[in-house]
C-alpha positions in Angstrom: 0.1 -0.2 -0.2 1.3 3.6 -0.8 2.2 5.7 2.2 0.3 9.4 1.9 2.9 12.0 2.7 2.2 15.6 2.0 4.1 15.5 -0.9 2.2 12.2 -2.7 -1.1 14.4 -2.1 0.6 17.5 -4.0 1.3 15.3 -6.6 -2.3 14.2 -6.8 -3.7 17.4 -6.3 -2.2 18.2 -9.8 -5.0 17.0 -11.6 -7.1 20.7 -10.5 -4.4 22.3 -12.8 -4.2 20.0 -15.6 -7.8 20.0 -16.0 -9.8 22.6 -14.1 -7.4 25.4 -14.4 -7.7 25.3 -17.9 -11.2 24.4 -18.5 -12.1 27.5 -16.4 -9.3 30.1 -18.1 -9.7 28.6 -21.1 -5.6 28.4 -21.6 -2.8 25.9 -19.8 -1.2 27.2 -16.7 2.3 28.9 -17.7 5.4 26.7 -15.8 5.5 29.9 -13.3 1.9 29.3 -12.6 2.3 25.5 -12.1 5.4 26.0 -10.2 3.3 28.8 -7.9 0.4 26.0 -7.6 3.1 23.3 -6.4 5.1 25.3 -3.8 1.4 26.8 -2.5 0.4 23.1 -1.9 3.5 22.1 -0.3 3.7 24.8 2.4 0.0 24.0 2.9 0.4 20.1 3.2 3.4 20.2 5.2 2.1 20.3 8.6 -0.3 16.9 7.8 2.9 14.8 8.0 3.5 15.2 11.6 -0.4 13.7 12.5 -0.5 9.9 13.4 -1.0 7.3 10.5 -3.0 5.1 10.0 -4.9 2.9 7.2 -6.7 5.1 5.1 -9.3 4.4 3.0 -9.7 7.5 0.7 -12.9 7.2 -0.5 -14.8 6.8 2.7 -17.9 8.3 2.4 -21.7 7.6 3.4 -22.0 6.2 -0.6 -19.2 3.6 0.8 -20.8 2.4 4.1 -23.4 -0.3 4.3 -25.2 -1.6 7.1 -24.7 -5.4 7.6 -28.3 -6.6 9.0 -27.7 -8.9 12.3 -24.7 -7.8 13.5 -23.9 -5.4 16.4 -21.1 -2.5 16.8 -18.7 -2.1 14.6 -19.3 -5.4 13.1 -22.5 -4.2 11.7 -20.7 -2.1 9.2 -19.4 -3.1 5.5 -17.5 -1.1 3.9 -17.5 -0.5 0.0 -14.3 1.0 -2.8 -11.6 0.4 -0.8 -9.1 -0.4 -3.4 -7.3 2.9 -3.4 -6.7 2.5 0.1 -2.9 3.1 1.7 -1.5 4.2 4.9 -2.0 8.5 5.8 -2.8 10.8 8.0 -5.9 10.3 10.2 -7.7 13.3 9.6 -8.3 12.1 5.5 -10.8 10.1 6.0 -12.6 12.0 8.7 -13.0 14.8 6.3 -13.5 12.3 3.5 -16.4 11.1 5.0 -17.9 14.5 5.7 -17.8 15.2 1.7 -20.1 17.3 -0.1 -19.7 16.2 -3.5 -22.6 13.9 -3.9 -25.0 15.8 -1.7 -25.3 18.9 0.8 -24.5 19.0 4.1 -21.7 16.8 5.2 -19.1 20.2 5.8 -22.0 21.0 8.8 -20.7 17.6 10.4 -17.3 17.8 10.0 -16.5 19.7 13.2 -18.9 17.3 15.2 -16.8 14.2 13.9 -13.6 15.8 14.5 -14.6 16.2 18.4 -16.1 12.6 18.4 -13.1 10.8 16.8 -10.7 12.9 18.7 -12.7 12.2 22.4 -13.0 8.8 21.4 -9.7 7.4 19.6 -7.5 9.6 21.8 -5.0 10.5 19.0 -1.5 11.5 19.7 -2.1 15.2 18.7 -3.8 18.2 19.9 -7.5 19.1 18.7 -6.5 22.1 17.0 -4.0 19.9 14.6 -6.7 17.7 13.6 -8.5 20.1 13.2 -6.5 21.9 10.6 -5.3 19.1 9.0 -9.2 17.9 8.2 -9.6 21.2 6.9 -6.2 21.2 4.6 -7.2 17.6 3.5 -10.6 18.2 3.0 -9.7 21.1 0.4 -6.6 18.9 -1.3 -9.4 16.4 -1.8 -12.0 19.2 -3.1 -9.6 20.7 -5.2 -8.3 17.3 -7.1 -12.0 16.6 -7.4 -12.7 19.9 -9.1 -9.4 18.5 -11.8 -11.4 14.8 -12.0 -14.9 16.9 -12.5 -13.2 19.4 -15.3 -12.5 16.0 -17.2 -15.9 14.3 -17.1 -18.8 15.9 -18.3 -20.9 13.0 -16.9 -20.0 14.7 -13.1 -20.5 18.3 -14.0 -23.7 18.2 -11.5 -21.1 18.1 -8.8 -19.1 21.5 -9.7 -21.1 23.9 -8.5 -21.5 22.3 -4.8 -17.4 20.9 -4.9 -16.7 24.9 -6.0 -19.0 26.3 -3.2 -17.2 24.2 -0.3 -13.8 24.4 -1.4 -14.6 28.5 -1.5 -15.1 28.3 2.2 -12.7 26.2 3.0 -9.8 28.2 1.3 -11.3 31.0 4.0 -9.4 29.2 6.3 -6.2 30.3 7.5 -4.2 27.3 7.2 -4.9 27.6 3.4 -3.7 31.2 2.8 -1.2 30.0 0.5 -3.6 28.3 -2.0 -5.7 31.0 -1.5 -3.6 33.8 -2.4 -2.1 31.3 -5.4 -5.8 31.3 -6.5 -6.3 35.5 -6.6 -3.0 35.5 -8.2 -3.9 33.9 -11.0 -7.7 35.1 -11.3 -9.4 32.1 -10.2 -12.6 32.2 -8.2 -14.5 29.2 -6.9 -17.5 30.7 -6.1 
C-alpha cells in the first residue's frame, strides 16, 4: 500500500491545474503558475506529516458504508470501494466521510465528527492540529475532485457544490498559500 505524505498529496492535487485551470481560464497554466501552484500546496500540506498515520481508505463516504443486518457494533458496518487505500494521516478519512460532492450538508457535520473522533480515539496530537489537518485534506480532496470533474462531463452536476465547499475551506488560515495563488492567477471558485 502507498504511504500518503504531503508530497504525494501535492502530486495528486495537480489534476486541478491539468484539467480545471484550462477549462475555466481557457488556457494552460504557464510554467510559473504551475510552480506557484505546487509550492502553495507543498507549503499548505506540510503540517499533515506530523499527525499520526493509519489505514486510510480515501473514498470513505456515506455512499461506501453499508449496514450489515444481524450484526452488532462495528461489525454491523461494511465498506465498499477501498481499492485505493493506503497508509496516511488520520484526518483524511474524517474529512472524506463529511464530503459534499454528492450531497449538501456533509461540511456541517465535520466539526462534530472531528470532536467525536478525538474524544473516542484519543490520537497522539492536539485537537487543533487534527482540525487544521482535516481542513487542509478536505481542501486538497476537493481541489483534486474539481480537476476530475472538469475532465468528466458526466460529473458536471457536482461542480457547483464542490466549488462552493472549497471556497469555504479556502477562507481558513491554513489555506492562505493556496488562496493567495488562486487570487494571483485570477481564479474564483464561488
